[in-house]
C-alpha positions, 0 to 999 in steps of 0.5 A, spaced: 668 591 650 667 597 653 664 598 660 658 601 658 656 594 654 659 590 660 653 594 664 648 592 659 650 585 660 651 585 668 644 587 670 641 582 665 644 576 670 640 579 676 635 574 680 628 575 679 623 579 684 616 582 684 614 589 686 613 590 693 611 596 697 611 597 705 610 603 710 616 605 713 614 609 718 607 613 718 607 618 712 613 615 708 612 609 703 617 605 700 616 601 693 622 597 692 625 596 686 627 590 683 632 586 679 628 581 674 632 576 670 633 578 663 631 586 664 634 592 666 633 594 674 628 599 677 631 603 683 627 604 690 622 609 690 620 613 696 613 616 697 612 622 702 605 624 704 605 632 704 599 637 706 598 638 698 599 631 696 604 626 695 612 627 694 615 621 690 623 620 690 625 617 684 620 613 679 623 607 677 625 605 669 619 600 667 612 602 667 610 596 672 614 600 677 611 607 676 604 603 675 605 601 682 607 608 685 600 610 681 596 605 684 599 607 691 596 614 689 590 612 687 589 607 694 591 614 698 586 618 694 591 623 693 595 626 687 602 626 686 604 633 686 612 633 686 617 628 684 625 629 686 630 625 682 636 623 686 640 622 680 639 621 672 640 614 672 634 611 668 632 606 673 630 612 677 627 617 672 624 612 667 617 613 670 617 621 670 613 621 663 608 616 666 607 620 672 607 627 668 601 624 664 597 622 670 598 628 674 600 634 669 600 639 675 606 635 678 613 639 679 619 635 678 626 637 682 633 634 680 640 636 679 642 639 672 646 632 671 642 629 666 643 634 660 651 632 661 649 625 661 645 625 655 652 628 651 656 623 655 654 616 658 647 616 655 650 618 648 655 612 649 650 607 652 645 608 646 651 607 641 652 600 644 645 598 644 645 600 637 651 596 636 649 590 639 642 590 636 645 588 630 647 581 632 641 580 638 635 575 638 628 577 637 627 578 644 633 582 646 632 587 640 625 588 644 629 590 650 634 594 647 629 598 643 625 599 649 632 602 652 633 606 646 626 609 646 627 611 654 634 614 652 631 618 647 625 620 652 630 624 656 628 631 654 621 629 657 624 626 663 628 632 665 626 637 671 622 643 672 626 645 678 633 644 678 636 643 685 643 647 685 645 646 693 643 643 699 639 646 705 632 645 708 626 646 703 619 646 703 616 641 698 608 641 697 608 643 704 613 638 707 619 641 710 625 636 708 633 637 708 635 636 701 642 635 700 646 635 693 653 631 692 657 633 687 662 628 683 659 622 687 655 617 684 654 622 678 655 629 677 649 631 682 646 626 687 640 629 691 638 626 697 632 627 702 632 627 710 626 628 714 628 630 721 621 629 724 621 621 722 629 620 722 628 617 715 633 619 710 632 617 702 639 616 699 638 615 692 644 611 689 649 614 695 647 607 698 646 601 694 646 593 695 648 588 694 654 592 691 656 600 690 654 601 683 661 605 680 660 605 673 659 613 673 662 614 680 668 618 683 669 613 688 673 618 693 668 623 693 663 618 694 666 616 700 666 623 702 658 623 701 657 617 705 661 621 711 656 627 710 650 622 710 652 620 717 653 627 720 645 627 719 644 623 725 638 619 721 635 613 724 633 609 718 636 610 711 632 608 705 638 606 699 637 607 692 637 599 691 636 594 697 632 594 703 632 600 709 638 600 713 639 602 720 644 607 722 648 601 725 647 597 718 649 603 714 656 604 719 657 597 716 656 599 709 660 605 710 666 601 713 666 596 707 666 601 702 672 604 705 675 597 705 674 596 698 677 603 696 683 602 701 684 594 698 683 597 690 689 602 692 694 597 694 697 591 691 692 586 694 689 581 688 682 582 686 680 576 689 682 579 696 678 585 695 672 582 693 672 577 699 673 583 703 667 586 700 663 580 701 665 579 708 664 586 710 657 586 708 655 579 710 650 581 714 647 586 709 647 581 703 642 575 703 645 568 701 641 568 695 645 574 692 652 572 694 653 569 687 651 575 683 654 580 688 661 576 687 660 577 680 658 584 680 664 586 685 669 582 680 667 587 675 667 593 679 674 592 682 677 592 675 673 599 674 676 601 680 683 599 678 683 603 671 689 607 669 689 613 674 688 618 668 682 615 666 679 615 673 681 622 675 678 624 668 671 621 670 672 625 677 673 632 673 668 631 669 663 629 674 665 636 678 662 640 672 656 643 674 
């Protein structure tokens, strides 16, 4: 079974949850992503109030998640005028089409990495889904066909404006530092830092309860975490999981560095998994411990793939 197919099954083991929203600071609202048993996940969405309307970082995967974003826009009586996608994973761009239908004038910003993913990871993922459809139950077929339809919708999820580098940018009248990391989680990972509030929205450069390493170049990801640290943010909103203080981020970063160091050595898988569990003990809730351990068993194996395969992934992810 390939890693793509393993990714399908691993996400179906997640605990059930409900969509929730919270004001992080005045002018910044978080729609929490969820891991619901039997379905694929939604990433976090961050909504910034701007002089021209609302700016949304990431739109989730499922219509219910995008619907929560639209509900918030209606409650604020404010249009969504801009969307920034942190990266191409479907749980972060899947709601783009619904947002576009509700607000035809919206401008979507993202890196150029979706185009390459459509020819690589997403194409392989689609083939895996087609294969498992042959032996799936009726309920599973519904889920898998929904996922295939989302992959096929990729041209309608693509950005209007391609982000090609880092720097301060005014979007919808709000000044934000827009960061672009190459060859980290994906070929192009975008993050936003609002200097006035000290809030940084990282996308999947930070994820809990585990780092999602399927499309990642781990050494470059490590460097990207150092870049985030240098901003001096006060609060970080990850791609999955609750907001983190800078001190909590330091804990996450130390656990990530420890994971890479462990998997590069001769320690057993259980030692590396235990190291992550101990390193993130204050960040992962007791109810997530069993699932986190299963994820880390999967990812430790991935980090120990043959060197040529891992180097190839990093090389592919460096391609602009």
